[in-house]
N, C-alpha and C positions, 0 to 999 in steps of 0.2 A: 854143786852147782847152785847158783843164785836162784831162789824160788821165784823171783820176779820174771826171770827168763826161762821158765819151765818149757816143756814141749808144747804148751798151748799158746805161748807168746811168740811174736815174731817182729823183726825190724826189717823194713824193706827200703832199699835205695832204688831209684828209678831214673831212667833217661829214655825219652821217647821222641821221635820225630814223626810228624804227621803232615800230609798234604790232602786237601779235599776240594775238588773242583766244584761240587754242589754248594759248598759254603764259601766259595771264592777265597779259600785259604791256600796261599802259595807254600808256606812252611810254618810249622809250629814246633818249637823245641821245648820240652818240659824236663826239668831236672829237680829232684827233691827226694823226699823219703817220708816214711810213715811208721807208726807203731800199731801193731794189731794183735788180736787174740782170736783163737779158734774157740768159739762159744760152744759149738757142738762138734764133736770129733769121735766118730765111731766107724764101724766096718761097712756102713752103707751111705753115710752122708758127712758133710763137712760144712759148717757155717762159720764164716770168718768176718769180723768187722775190723776196719782199719781207719786211722785218722792221722793226718800229717799236714805238711805244707810243701809247695813247689814254687819254683821260679819258672815263668813262662815267657818266651820270646816268640812273637808271631808277626807274620807279614801277610796281609791280605792283598788280593789283586787290586791294583789301582790306588792303594793307600801308601802313603810315604810319610814318615819313616816307619820302620818296624816298631812294634809296641812291646814293652816289657811289663809284666804283671807278677805280683805275688798272690798266690791262691791257696786257700785251704783245701784239703781233700778229705772226703768221707766216703768210704767204700764198704759195701756189704756184698758178700759173695756166698752163694749156696751151691754145693755140688751134691748130686745124688748119683750113686754108682753101684755096679755089681762087678765082681771079678770072675764069677763062674760063667760058663757058657750058657746062653749068649751074653757077652759082655755089653754093658751099657754105661754111658756117662752123660749126665745132663748138668750143665753149669750155667748159672745166671749171675752176672756181675753188674751192679749199679754203682757208679762213681759220680759224686756231686762235687763240683769245684767252685765255691763262692770266691769271688775276687776281693782281695783286701785293698788293692790299689785302684780299681775301677768299681767303686761301691755300687751295689745293686746288680752287677753282672753275675750271672750264674751259668756255668756250663755243666752239662751232665752227659754221661755216656752209659748206655745200657747195651749189654752184650749177652746173648744167649746162644749156647752151643749144645747140640745133641748129637751123640755118636752111638750108633747101634751096630752090633755084630750081626751080619746077615747069615754067614756061615763061617767055618773055621778061618779066623784071622782076616776076614774080608768085611770091611765096615762101610756103612753109609753114614754121612754126616750132613747136618743142616745147621746153619748158624744165621742169626739175625742181629742187626745192630740198629741203634738210634743214637745220633749225636745231636745235642741241643746246645744252643747258645742264645741266651736271653737278650744280648746286645750285639747282633752281628752288624757289619758295615751296612750302610744305606743300600737298599735294593737287593739284599742277600737274604736267602731263606734262613729261618731259625733252626730248622731240623734237616737232617739227612738220615735216611734209613735205607736198609737193604737186606737182602736175603741171599745166602750162598749155599750151595749144596755140592757134595763131592762123594766119590766112592774111592776106597783105597784098601790096600793090603798091608798088614802089619806083620813083622817077623821078629 
């Protein structure tokens, strides 16, 4: 195997579609990829850094026409976990997307998820997010954030 692509290196392709009423975003399609490395990889944690580029097409409420952008991506993700009872998994991901076509515009997404086993295969989860855009359309918020919680059973 090529040593450059050992078990610590990864290549990621991505395609996402987003809608966000708080940011007046009707639709955003993101297509691209990145190259990453697991900087820390052991039986309790994983730290991954990635960098790449994406093509973005977005339509905001009341704006015409849709806008196309080329953006860089920089992501850092940290996971802390245990496999023995009670299981636990905490993941935090920060992605920063500076625009190459709309110079000075920076978007950022922060996501945190915590999942705890309450008893045999029954879990409680809580997640929080913050989406930031340094140059939103006129009269639109720069941030949208929220918290979600759930309970579930895994088999």
